[in-house]
C-alpha positions in Angstrom: 21.2 -48.1 34.7 22.6 -45.0 36.5 24.8 -44.2 33.5 21.8 -44.4 31.3 19.8 -42.0 33.5 22.8 -39.6 33.6 23.0 -39.7 29.8 19.3 -39.0 29.4 19.6 -36.1 31.9 22.6 -34.7 30.0 20.8 -35.0 26.7 17.8 -33.1 28.2 19.9 -30.2 29.5 21.8 -30.1 26.2 18.5 -29.8 24.4 17.5 -26.9 26.7 20.8 -25.2 26.1 20.4 -25.5 22.3 17.1 -23.7 22.4 17.4 -20.2 20.8 16.0 -18.2 23.7 16.6 -15.0 21.9 14.2 -16.0 19.2 11.8 -18.2 21.1 12.0 -16.7 24.6 8.8 -14.5 24.4 6.8 -17.5 23.1 8.1 -19.8 25.9 7.3 -17.1 28.4 3.8 -16.8 27.0 3.2 -20.6 27.2 4.5 -20.7 30.8 2.4 -17.8 31.8 -0.7 -19.3 30.1 -0.2 -22.6 32.0 0.2 -20.8 35.3 -2.8 -18.6 34.7 -4.9 -21.7 33.8 -4.2 -23.2 37.3 -4.4 -19.9 39.1 -8.0 -19.1 38.1 -10.8 -21.4 36.8 -12.2 -18.5 34.8 -9.1 -17.8 32.8 -9.7 -20.3 30.0 -13.3 -19.2 29.5 -13.6 -18.1 25.8 -15.2 -14.8 26.8 -12.3 -14.0 29.1 -9.7 -14.9 26.4 -11.4 -12.7 23.8 -11.7 -9.9 26.3 -7.9 -10.1 26.9 -7.3 -10.0 23.1 -9.6 -7.0 22.7 -8.0 -5.1 25.5 -4.4 -5.6 24.2 -5.4 -4.9 20.5 -5.5 -1.1 21.0 -2.1 -0.7 22.5 -0.8 -3.7 20.5 -1.6 -2.0 17.2 0.5 1.0 18.4 3.2 -1.3 19.6 3.6 -2.8 16.1 4.5 0.6 14.8 6.7 1.3 17.8 8.7 -1.8 16.9 10.0 0.0 13.8 10.8 3.1 15.8 12.8 1.2 18.4 14.6 -0.9 15.8 15.7 2.4 14.3 17.2 3.2 17.8 14.5 5.7 18.5 11.5 6.0 20.8 8.1 7.7 20.7 6.6 8.9 24.0 3.8 10.9 22.4 1.6 8.0 21.2 -0.8 8.1 24.2 -1.5 11.8 23.8 -1.6 11.4 20.1 -4.3 8.8 20.5 -6.5 11.2 22.5 -6.0 14.0 20.0 -6.7 11.9 16.9 -9.7 10.2 18.6 -11.2 13.7 19.3 -10.7 14.7 15.7 -12.4 11.4 14.6 -15.5 12.1 16.7 -15.6 15.7 15.5 -15.4 14.5 11.9 -18.1 11.9 12.5 -20.5 14.5 14.0 -19.7 17.0 11.2 -20.8 14.6 8.5 -23.9 13.4 10.3 -22.9 10.1 11.8 -24.0 7.9 8.9 -22.0 5.4 6.7 -20.3 8.2 4.7 -19.5 10.0 8.0 -17.9 6.8 9.4 -15.8 6.4 6.2 -14.7 10.1 6.4 -13.9 9.7 10.2 -11.7 6.6 9.5 -9.9 8.4 6.6 -9.3 11.6 8.6 -8.2 9.7 11.7 -5.6 7.7 9.8 -4.4 10.7 7.8 -4.2 12.9 10.9 -2.2 10.2 12.8 0.1 10.0 9.8 0.6 13.8 9.8 1.4 13.9 13.6 3.8 11.0 13.2 5.4 12.8 10.3 5.8 15.9 12.5 7.7 13.9 15.1 9.8 12.3 12.4 10.6 15.5 10.6 11.8 17.3 13.8 13.9 14.3 14.7 15.5 13.8 11.3 15.7 17.3 9.9 17.1 19.0 12.9 18.8 16.0 14.6 17.0 16.4 17.9 17.0 13.4 20.2 13.7 11.3 19.8 13.2 11.3 23.6 13.2 15.1 23.8 11.0 15.6 20.7 8.3 13.1 21.6 8.4 14.2 25.3 7.6 17.7 24.0 4.9 16.6 21.5 3.3 14.4 24.2 2.6 17.5 26.2 1.6 19.5 23.1 -0.9 16.9 21.8 -2.5 16.4 25.3 -2.8 20.2 25.7 -4.4 20.7 22.3 -6.9 17.9 23.1 -7.9 19.5 26.4 -8.2 22.9 24.7 -10.3 21.8 21.8 -12.7 19.9 24.1 -12.6 22.4 26.9 -11.3 19.6 29.1 -14.5 17.6 28.6 -15.4 14.5 26.4 -15.8 14.3 22.7 -19.2 12.5 22.2 -20.5 10.9 19.0 -24.1 11.3 17.9 -23.9 8.2 15.7 -25.8 5.1 16.5 -23.9 2.8 14.1 -20.3 3.9 14.8 -20.0 1.6 17.9 -20.6 -1.4 15.7 -17.0 -1.0 14.4 -15.3 -1.2 17.8 -17.8 -3.5 19.4 -18.5 -5.8 16.5 -17.5 -9.4 16.0 -16.3 -11.4 13.0 -16.1 -15.2 13.3 -16.5 -14.9 17.1 -13.6 -12.6 17.5 -13.8 -8.8 18.0 -13.0 -6.7 14.9 -10.1 -4.9 16.6 -8.4 -8.2 17.2 -8.6 -9.2 13.5 -7.1 -5.8 12.6 -4.3 -6.4 15.2 -3.6 -9.8 13.7 -3.8 -8.5 10.1 -1.4 -5.7 10.8 1.0 -8.1 12.5 1.2 -10.2 9.3 1.6 -7.1 7.1 4.4 -5.5 9.2 6.1 -8.9 9.7 6.3 -9.1 5.9 7.6 -5.5 5.7 10.3 -6.1 8.3 11.5 -9.5 7.2 11.0 -9.5 3.4 11.3 -6.0 2.1 14.2 -3.6 1.4 12.8 -1.1 4.0 12.9 -3.8 6.6 16.6 -4.4 5.9 17.3 -0.7 5.9 15.6 0.0 9.2 17.7 -2.8 10.9 20.9 -1.5 9.3 20.2 2.1 10.4 19.4 0.9 14.0 22.6 -1.2 14.1 25.0 1.5 12.9 24.0 4.7 11.2 27.4 5.5 9.8 27.8 2.1 8.2 24.3 2.4 6.8 25.1 5.8 5.4 28.2 4.6 3.7 26.1 1.7 2.2 24.0 4.4 0.4 21.0 4.0 2.7 19.0 7.2 3.2 19.2 7.1 7.0 17.0 10.1 7.7 14.3 9.1 5.3 14.3 5.5 6.7 13.9 6.8 10.3 11.3 9.3 9.2 9.1 6.6 7.8 9.3 4.7 11.1 7.5 7.6 12.9 5.0 7.8 10.0 4.2 4.1 10.5 3.6 4.5 14.2 1.5 7.6 13.5 -0.7 5.6 11.1 -1.1 2.9 13.7 -2.1 5.5 16.3 -4.8 6.7 13.9 -6.2 3.2 13.6 -6.2 2.7 17.3 -7.9 6.1 17.8 -10.7 5.1 15.4 -11.2 1.8 17.1 -11.1 3.2 20.6 -13.5 6.1 19.9 -15.8 3.6 18.1 -15.9 1.3 21.0 -16.7 4.0 23.5 -18.6 6.2 21.1 -16.7 9.0 22.8 -13.2 10.1 23.8 -12.1 11.5 27.1 -9.7 14.4 26.6 -7.8 13.7 29.8 -8.0 10.0 30.2 -7.9 8.5 26.6 -4.5 7.0 25.7 -3.1 7.5 29.2 -0.2 5.0 29.7 -0.4 3.7 26.1 3.2 4.7 25.5 4.3 2.5 28.5 2.3 -0.5 27.3 3.5 -0.1 23.7 7.1 0.1 24.6 6.8 -2.7 27.1 5.2 -5.0 24.5 8.1 -4.3 22.1 10.8 -4.9 24.7 9.1 -8.1 26.1 8.8 -9.3 22.5 12.6 -9.3 22.1 13.4 -6.0 20.3 16.6 -4.5 21.6 16.3 -1.0 23.0 19.7 -0.3 21.4 18.1 -0.9 18.0 19.2 -2.9 15.0 17.0 -6.0 15.5 13.5 -6.9 16.5 10.4 -9.0 15.8 6.9 -7.9 14.9 5.5 -11.3 16.0 7.5 -10.9 19.2 5.7 -7.6 19.8 2.3 -9.4 19.3 3.4 -12.0 21.9 4.6 -9.3 24.3 1.3 -7.4 24.1 -0.6 -10.6 24.9 1.7 -11.4 27.8 1.0 -7.9 29.3 -2.7 -8.5 28.8 -2.6 -11.9 30.6 -0.6 -10.3 33.5 -3.2 -7.6 33.9 -6.1 -10.0 33.6 -4.6 -12.3 36.3 -3.9 -9.4 38.6 -7.6 -8.4 38.3 -8.8 -12.0 38.9 -6.6 -12.5 41.9 -7.9 -9.2 43.5 -4.6 -7.4 43.3 -5.0 -3.6 43.5 -5.1 -1.9 40.1 -2.6 0.7 41.4 0.0 -2.1 41.5 -0.3 -3.0 37.9 2.0 -0.2 36.9 4.6 -1.7 39.3 4.3 -5.1 37.6 4.7 -3.5 34.1 7.8 -1.6 35.3 9.4 -4.7 36.7 8.7 -6.6 33.5 10.3 -3.9 31.4 13.4 -3.8 33.7 13.6 -7.6 33.7 13.4 -7.7 29.9 16.1 -5.0 29.5 18.4 -6.8 32.0 18.0 -10.1 30.0 19.0 -8.2 26.8 22.1 -6.8 28.5 23.0 -10.3 29.7 22.8 -11.6 26.2 24.9 -8.8 24.9 
């Protein structure tokens, strides 16, 4: 009987050891956190609370999807928060210029995405054309974008005069907020791009070893450039949704901390900071994990000033786990 129990116990631990934690680690962490949160607060499983979590994480999560490509390419973008504020301000200005109607909303969305694309391309061009470190370039443009936002608005808010624009950011489809559907849709799209296209293979090769990628006839600079363009487009989408939800954009507060949340979601999702590999679905899971952590801290009455501490510890923990695997 004892031998049988020992054998069953051994089989159980063998099963645990055979789990691919590198691949399924973020999902397992999400499930464990979900179960703990369910017992920690009776309000956690309320449908309204869950949809609120998804809505909150969708803004930074959309940016994180683009950041996944940047980090896989062994780069980083610290300017996404300031870029969100600047693009959001331009969106509101475009909306007001065209009168706030349906056509104005269409133009605001178009201009927002294109402007985000251009700003992302500026980062990518400086990094690839002049071989400047991504950290330095995006640190500089982070300051530039925020400064321009404050200057254009005279350090005040961009306010929309439209009465129908908020329906985009606050609207629902099949009982889920529209930003959440966009977040999920982009996750599917970028997952296909990363796992089933030539560009996805190229970005992983460039992040793993640039010299080998270059000898393999891969256009390294162009591949890295498009990673920053993708994150710029995603910032444009987030800026449109955020400005629509609030019907305004704060020049000083909008996008603050978005770069930390986006990078954290990518790292928690299993993408290596050293580049070369990553998962878009993992980034989705990482963003939701952060959202649940913030939600539980609020429900348990933990000071909001400590939430940054928790995020920092989570990032450090995720990096340490990656180093242990390596």
